[in-house]
Every structure is written in structure tokens, then in C-alpha cells.
C-alpha positions as CSV (number, residue, x, y, z in Angstrom):
1,M,0.0,-0.1,0.0
2,M,2.1,3.1,-0.6
3,D,1.9,6.0,1.5
4,L,0.2,9.3,0.5
5,S,0.3,11.0,3.7
6,F,1.4,14.8,3.8
7,S,4.3,14.2,5.6
8,F,6.1,11.5,3.8
9,F,5.1,13.3,0.6
10,L,7.6,16.0,2.4
11,E,10.1,13.5,3.1
12,Q,10.0,12.5,-0.6
13,M,10.4,16.0,-2.1
14,A,13.3,16.2,0.2
15,E,15.1,13.4,-0.8
16,N,13.9,13.4,-5.0
17,P,14.8,16.5,-6.6
18,A,12.9,15.5,-9.8
19,L,10.3,14.9,-7.9
20,L,10.4,18.8,-5.8
21,I,11.1,19.6,-9.9
22,T,7.3,19.1,-10.4
23,V,5.4,19.6,-8.1
24,V,7.2,23.2,-8.0
25,L,5.7,22.7,-11.4
26,T,2.2,21.6,-11.4
27,L,2.2,24.1,-8.6
28,G,3.3,26.8,-11.1
29,V,0.4,25.4,-14.3
30,I,-2.0,25.1,-11.9
31,A,-1.6,29.6,-10.6
32,V,-1.4,29.9,-14.3
33,N,-4.3,28.5,-14.7
34,G,-5.8,30.2,-11.9
35,I,-4.8,33.8,-13.4
36,T,-5.3,32.4,-17.0
37,D,-8.3,30.5,-16.8
38,A,-10.2,31.3,-14.3
39,P,-11.1,35.0,-15.2
40,N,-14.2,33.3,-17.9
41,A,-16.1,32.5,-15.3
42,I,-16.5,35.8,-14.5
43,A,-15.7,38.0,-17.5
44,T,-20.0,38.5,-18.2
45,C,-20.1,39.3,-14.6
46,V,-17.9,42.3,-14.7
47,S,-18.7,43.2,-18.3
48,T,-22.2,44.2,-18.0
49,R,-21.4,45.8,-14.3
50,S,-22.4,43.6,-11.9
51,M,-20.0,43.5,-10.0
52,D,-16.8,45.4,-9.7
53,V,-13.4,43.1,-11.1
54,D,-11.5,43.2,-7.8
55,L,-14.6,41.2,-6.3
56,A,-15.4,40.0,-8.7
57,I,-12.2,37.9,-9.0
58,A,-11.7,37.3,-5.1
59,M,-15.3,35.3,-5.7
60,A,-14.2,33.5,-8.4
61,A,-10.6,32.8,-6.0
62,L,-13.3,31.6,-3.1
63,C,-15.2,29.7,-5.9
64,N,-12.8,27.8,-7.2
65,F,-10.9,26.9,-4.0
66,A,-14.6,25.6,-3.4
67,G,-15.3,23.5,-6.8
68,V,-11.3,21.6,-6.3
69,V,-12.7,20.6,-3.0
70,F,-16.0,19.0,-3.8
71,M,-16.3,17.9,-7.2
72,T,-13.3,15.7,-6.2
73,M,-14.8,13.9,-3.1
74,V,-18.3,13.6,-5.1
75,N,-16.2,12.4,-8.9
76,S,-12.4,12.0,-8.8
77,T,-13.2,10.3,-12.4
78,V,-11.5,13.6,-14.2
79,A,-8.5,13.6,-12.5
80,M,-8.0,9.7,-13.7
81,T,-8.9,10.4,-16.8
82,I,-6.1,12.8,-17.6
83,S,-3.1,10.6,-15.0
84,N,-4.1,7.2,-17.1
85,M,-4.2,9.4,-20.4
86,V,-0.6,8.7,-21.4
87,D,2.3,6.2,-20.8
88,F,5.9,7.7,-19.8
89,G,7.0,4.0,-20.5
90,N,8.5,1.5,-18.1
91,D,11.1,3.2,-16.2
92,S,9.6,5.6,-13.5
93,H,13.1,8.1,-13.5
94,T,12.5,8.9,-17.3
95,A,8.3,9.0,-17.2
96,L,9.0,11.8,-14.0
97,I,11.1,13.7,-16.7
98,A,8.5,13.5,-19.2
99,L,6.3,14.8,-16.9
100,C,8.6,18.1,-16.6
101,A,9.3,18.7,-20.2
102,A,4.9,18.5,-20.7
103,L,4.1,20.5,-17.5
104,V,7.0,23.2,-19.0
105,S,5.5,23.3,-21.7
106,I,2.2,23.9,-20.3
107,V,3.4,26.9,-18.7
108,V,5.2,28.2,-21.9
109,W,1.7,28.1,-24.0
110,A,-0.4,29.4,-21.1
111,V,2.2,32.2,-20.7
112,M,2.4,33.4,-24.4
113,A,-1.5,33.3,-24.5
114,W,-1.4,35.4,-21.1
115,Y,1.0,38.1,-22.9
116,L,-1.9,38.5,-26.2
117,G,-4.0,38.7,-24.6
118,Y,-6.6,35.5,-25.7
119,P,-8.3,33.0,-23.4
120,T,-5.9,29.5,-23.6
121,S,-7.2,26.1,-22.7
122,E,-5.3,24.8,-20.0
123,S,-7.0,21.7,-20.7
124,H,-6.2,21.1,-23.8
125,S,-2.7,22.7,-23.4
126,L,-2.6,20.3,-21.0
127,I,-3.8,17.2,-22.6
128,A,-1.3,18.6,-25.2
129,G,2.2,19.0,-23.1
130,L,1.8,15.2,-22.2
131,T,1.2,13.5,-25.1
132,G,3.4,15.2,-26.6
133,A,6.1,14.4,-24.2
134,A,5.2,11.1,-23.7
135,I,5.9,10.5,-27.9
136,G,9.4,12.0,-26.6
137,I,10.4,9.7,-24.7
138,Q,8.4,6.4,-26.3
139,G,9.3,7.3,-29.6
140,S,5.5,6.5,-30.9
141,F,2.4,6.9,-30.7
142,S,1.6,3.9,-28.6
143,A,2.4,6.0,-25.4
144,I,-1.7,7.3,-25.8
145,N,-3.8,4.9,-24.2
146,G,-7.0,6.3,-26.6
147,S,-9.8,4.7,-24.4
148,E,-8.8,8.0,-21.8
149,W,-7.8,10.5,-24.9
150,I,-11.2,8.9,-27.0
151,K,-12.9,11.3,-23.9
152,V,-10.9,14.0,-24.5
153,V,-12.1,14.1,-27.9
154,Y,-15.5,14.0,-27.4
155,G,-15.4,16.9,-24.7
156,L,-14.0,18.8,-27.4
157,I,-16.2,18.4,-29.6
158,F,-19.3,18.1,-26.8
159,S,-17.8,21.6,-25.0
160,V,-18.3,23.7,-28.5
161,V,-21.5,22.3,-29.5
162,L,-23.5,22.0,-26.6
163,G,-21.8,25.4,-24.8
164,F,-22.9,27.0,-28.4
165,L,-26.7,25.6,-27.8
166,C,-26.7,26.0,-24.0
167,G,-26.8,29.8,-24.5
168,L,-28.7,30.3,-27.2
169,I,-31.9,28.2,-25.2
170,C,-31.1,29.7,-22.2
171,C,-31.1,33.5,-23.9
172,K,-33.6,32.3,-26.1
173,V,-35.5,31.5,-22.6
174,V,-35.4,34.4,-20.5
175,T,-36.7,36.8,-23.2
176,G,-39.3,35.0,-23.6
177,L,-40.3,34.7,-19.9
178,C,-39.1,38.6,-19.1
179,Q,-41.1,40.2,-22.5
180,N,-43.2,42.2,-21.3
181,M,-41.8,43.2,-18.3
182,D,-39.9,46.2,-18.1
183,R,-36.3,46.6,-18.2
184,R,-35.7,48.8,-15.6
185,K,-37.4,46.6,-13.3
186,T,-35.6,43.3,-13.8
187,N,-32.5,44.9,-14.1
188,G,-32.2,44.8,-10.5
189,F,-32.7,41.0,-10.5
190,F,-30.2,39.7,-13.4
191,R,-28.2,42.1,-11.3
192,G,-27.9,39.1,-8.7
193,A,-28.7,36.6,-10.7
194,Q,-25.2,37.2,-12.7
195,I,-23.3,37.0,-9.5
196,A,-24.8,33.7,-8.9
197,G,-24.3,32.5,-11.5
198,A,-20.9,33.8,-12.1
199,A,-19.7,32.5,-8.8
200,A,-21.9,28.6,-10.4
201,M,-19.2,28.8,-13.4
202,A,-15.8,29.7,-10.9
203,F,-17.4,26.5,-8.7
204,M,-17.9,24.3,-11.8
205,H,-14.0,26.0,-13.1
206,G,-12.7,24.7,-10.4
207,A,-14.0,20.9,-10.2
208,Q,-13.1,20.5,-13.5
209,D,-9.5,22.2,-14.1
210,G,-8.5,21.4,-10.8
211,Q,-9.7,17.7,-11.2
212,K,-7.1,17.6,-14.2
213,F,-4.1,18.7,-12.5
214,M,-4.5,17.2,-9.2
215,G,-4.3,14.4,-11.8
216,V,-0.3,15.1,-12.6
217,L,0.0,15.9,-9.8
218,F,-0.5,12.8,-8.2
219,L,0.9,10.9,-11.3
220,G,4.1,12.6,-10.2
221,I,4.2,11.2,-6.4
222,C,3.7,7.4,-8.4
223,M,5.5,7.4,-10.4
224,V,8.3,8.4,-7.2
225,N,6.8,4.8,-4.7
226,G,7.7,3.4,-9.2
227,T,4.6,2.8,-10.7
228,N,3.1,4.5,-13.6
229,T,-0.4,4.0,-12.9
230,T,-2.7,5.4,-10.8
231,D,-5.5,2.9,-10.8
232,G,-6.9,1.7,-7.3
233,V,-5.4,4.8,-5.6
234,Q,-7.0,7.2,-4.2
235,L,-6.8,11.2,-4.4
236,P,-5.5,11.9,-0.5
237,M,-7.1,15.1,1.3
238,W,-4.0,17.2,1.6
239,M,-3.5,17.2,-2.1
240,L,-7.2,18.3,-2.9
241,L,-6.8,21.4,-0.8
242,M,-2.7,22.1,-1.5
243,C,-4.1,21.8,-5.2
244,S,-7.6,23.8,-4.6
245,L,-5.7,26.7,-2.8
246,V,-2.9,27.3,-4.6
247,M,-5.7,28.5,-7.7
248,G,-7.6,30.3,-5.5
249,I,-4.2,32.8,-4.5
250,G,-3.8,32.1,-8.9
251,T,-7.2,33.1,-9.5
252,S,-7.0,36.9,-7.3
253,V,-3.8,37.5,-9.3
254,G,-6.3,38.2,-11.6
255,G,-6.4,38.6,-15.2
256,K,-8.0,41.1,-16.3
257,K,-7.1,41.1,-19.7
258,I,-9.1,37.7,-20.3
259,I,-11.9,39.3,-18.9
260,K,-11.9,41.6,-21.6
261,S,-11.4,39.4,-24.0
262,V,-14.2,37.1,-23.7
263,G,-16.7,39.0,-21.7
264,M,-16.4,42.8,-23.2
265,D,-14.6,42.4,-27.1
266,M,-16.7,39.6,-28.5
267,V,-20.0,40.5,-27.7
268,R,-21.4,43.6,-25.7
269,L,-24.0,41.6,-22.9
270,E,-26.5,43.2,-20.9
271,K,-27.4,42.0,-17.5
272,Y,-29.9,39.1,-18.5
273,Q,-27.6,37.6,-21.3
274,G,-24.7,37.5,-19.0
275,F,-26.9,35.2,-16.8
276,A,-27.6,32.9,-19.4
277,A,-24.5,32.7,-20.5
278,D,-23.1,31.5,-17.3
279,L,-26.3,29.4,-16.8
280,A,-25.2,27.8,-19.9
281,G,-21.8,27.3,-19.3
282,A,-22.2,26.0,-15.5
283,A,-24.8,23.5,-16.3
284,C,-22.3,22.5,-19.0
285,L,-19.4,22.2,-17.0
286,L,-21.6,20.0,-14.4
287,L,-23.3,16.8,-16.5
288,F,-19.4,17.4,-18.0
289,S,-18.0,16.9,-14.6
290,L,-20.6,14.0,-12.9
291,F,-19.9,11.8,-15.9
292,G,-15.6,12.5,-15.6
293,I,-15.4,13.9,-19.1
294,P,-12.7,16.3,-19.4
295,V,-13.6,19.5,-21.1
296,S,-12.5,22.8,-21.7
297,T,-14.0,25.5,-20.0
298,T,-12.9,28.1,-21.6
299,H,-14.2,26.8,-24.7
300,T,-17.6,25.9,-22.9
301,K,-18.1,29.6,-21.2
302,T,-16.6,31.1,-24.5
303,T,-19.2,29.3,-27.0
304,A,-21.8,29.7,-24.6
305,I,-20.9,33.9,-24.6
306,M,-21.5,33.3,-28.3
307,G,-24.9,31.5,-28.3
308,V,-26.6,34.5,-26.4
309,G,-24.8,36.4,-29.2
310,A,-26.7,34.5,-31.7
311,A,-29.9,34.3,-29.9
312,K,-30.3,38.5,-30.8
313,R,-28.6,38.1,-34.2
314,L,-25.6,37.0,-35.1
315,S,-23.6,40.8,-35.7
316,A,-23.8,41.2,-31.8
317,I,-21.1,39.3,-31.9
318,N,-17.5,39.8,-32.9
319,F,-16.3,37.3,-35.3
320,T,-12.8,39.2,-35.5
321,V,-12.2,38.1,-32.1
322,V,-13.8,34.8,-32.6
323,K,-11.1,34.0,-35.1
324,E,-8.1,34.7,-32.6
325,M,-9.2,32.8,-30.4
326,V,-10.5,30.4,-32.1
327,M,-6.9,29.9,-34.0
328,T,-5.4,29.6,-30.4
329,W,-7.9,27.3,-29.8
330,V,-6.3,25.2,-33.2
331,L,-2.8,25.4,-32.7
332,T,-2.5,24.6,-28.5
333,F,-2.9,20.8,-29.5
334,P,0.1,21.3,-31.9
335,G,1.8,24.2,-30.8
336,C,1.7,22.8,-27.0
337,G,1.7,19.6,-28.2
338,F,5.5,20.2,-30.3
339,I,7.0,21.8,-27.1
340,G,6.1,18.6,-25.0
341,F,8.1,16.8,-26.9
342,V,10.9,19.6,-28.3
343,M,11.3,19.5,-23.8
344,A,11.2,15.8,-23.5
345,K,14.3,15.3,-26.0
346,L,16.2,18.5,-24.8
347,F,15.6,16.9,-21.0
348,M,16.6,13.8,-21.6
349,M,19.8,14.3,-23.2
350,L,20.7,16.8,-21.0
351,M,19.6,14.1,-18.2
352,Q,22.9,12.2,-20.0
């Protein structure tokens, strides 16, 4: 039985530099995720002036923390899918080097996207980086676990389609229910509803993305203990709390560029539209989390916003911004995967 106590974890980090580097990189990636990905959850709330940006960021940090803790206790399937998605081989030391290479590629890609102000998907950066590093170490595509990887493909397709459709439907329903009401009288309600919706989105972001990165950290610990699989091993509570705390801190640092791109530049939203987008995005993420499918919170939220804009008219969507975002998404898999592949090869050369 593997010892997963926090005290033993600290001892292993002190004795194994590779594990220490893996932990530092993983926590760094989680923090970057909080900075670059979490702002999507509160973008609409801020853009409709329902909430001050600094207060919204603080709320998102708290809800991210709660989402990681609660959903992992309810269903940790997403974390297990990520940790079992690729095969780094039987040599645990080499596998740990590959894992470090994947994490470096994620940080490089995420920082580039954040600097440009584009809401790249940390989820897909993670998946691409792990895949590229595994192929680099193994030297073939046999490093990919097809049965787990197909869940990623399903998530990519469904998150985009369902996000858009749910945004469109939610906005149509809200508009239909409130069409005969005085707009000035409903603004107060939708302001409060939008805050609640943004909190729900931040909660579900933690539930999805927090699990993904815990899966990576968990895999690193298993490698140090001589196994390259997490099958049959339960996530310890201290890991859950540590990862959720780091994500919350990352979110509190902010991400105002991302908020502007998603909540202001892509579609100009009113309060009822922002509420519809948050409701649609949170509902989709809850569905995917319960079924254990890892999806991109960025894709889900931004396509929900597009659906809300399309409910009014297609011209309400700024397709120039949409095009830039989609290009970032499309380039994530080959770009981050290539960086992971190169980093794995480079790290292996340096370790020889």
C-alpha cells in the first residue's frame, strides 16, 4: 500500500529533486490556470457591471477553491482520466523527466497566450503537453492511451456544441419569460442572478480544471513510488486542499486582459444575457464533470457567450475576436504538443 501521507510526501520531495521540480511546476501550472482560465467565469459579470472586477476576482478565487474540494470528493473521474491518458514507459525516473517536460510546455504556452490576451485552454495545453512529452520519450504514438484520449475528443466537440446551443436556448427562454416586463425593473434581479451565475461558473471551473492538474501531481507521486499508473489509488485530502488553495491564489492575482477579451470585446452583453451565458456554461460543466469527461472551461464559456449573442442576431458577435480565439485553440494541440516533445528530448539529453 502506497504511503500518501503529507509527511511522507515532504520527505520524498527532500530526497528526490525530480519530484520537487515536478511539484513546483505542477503548482505553477495550477496558479497560471487560475490567472488565465478562471477569469472566463467572471468575464460576463464584470462586463455587464454587475460586480466590481476586484471583488469578482476574489469571489472567483473562493468559488474555485470550493469547486475543487467538493467535486473531487463527489467524483474524481476527471483526475483519473488525465493521469491515465498517456504511458510514459516503465522507467519511473525517465517518466518523471517527461512529466516535467510536459509541465514546462504548458507554462510556456499559457504565458504566451496570457501576454497576448487570448483565453487559451489550459486543459488542452495540459493534454497536448502530456501527449507530446510521452511520444518524445516513447518514440511512438503507442504512448497514447486511446480509450482515455477519446474522452478528450468527445469533450472538445461536445463542449463547443453544447456550450453554444445552451447559451442560445437559455437566452431565448429568458427573453421569452421577460418580454412583457419593464426592463428597468428586471435589471436589479438579473444583476443578482448574474453574480450567482458567475459564482456557479467559477465553482465549476474549479471542479473541472482543479481535478485535471491534481491528476498530474498524483501521477508524479506514483512514479516516485515505482508505479506509472494511478489505478486503485485514492486522492489524499491534503493534495486536494493544496491544489485548490494554489488555484484560488492564482485567480486572485487576476486576469483583466482575459476578462476584456471574453466579456467585452467578443459580444456586448446586457445583464440578462450575461446571466443566460453563465447559467448555460455552468450547467454544461456540471454535466461533463458528473460523467467524468475532461472539457475546456474556456471553450464552454466562450461558446455559451457566442450562443447568447446569436440569440439576438449573428452580427452581435465580433467574429474578428472569435477568429483570433479559435486560432489559439486550434494551435494549442500541435503547438503545445510540439513544445512538450522538444522539451522531453532536451531534458533526456541533459540527463545523460
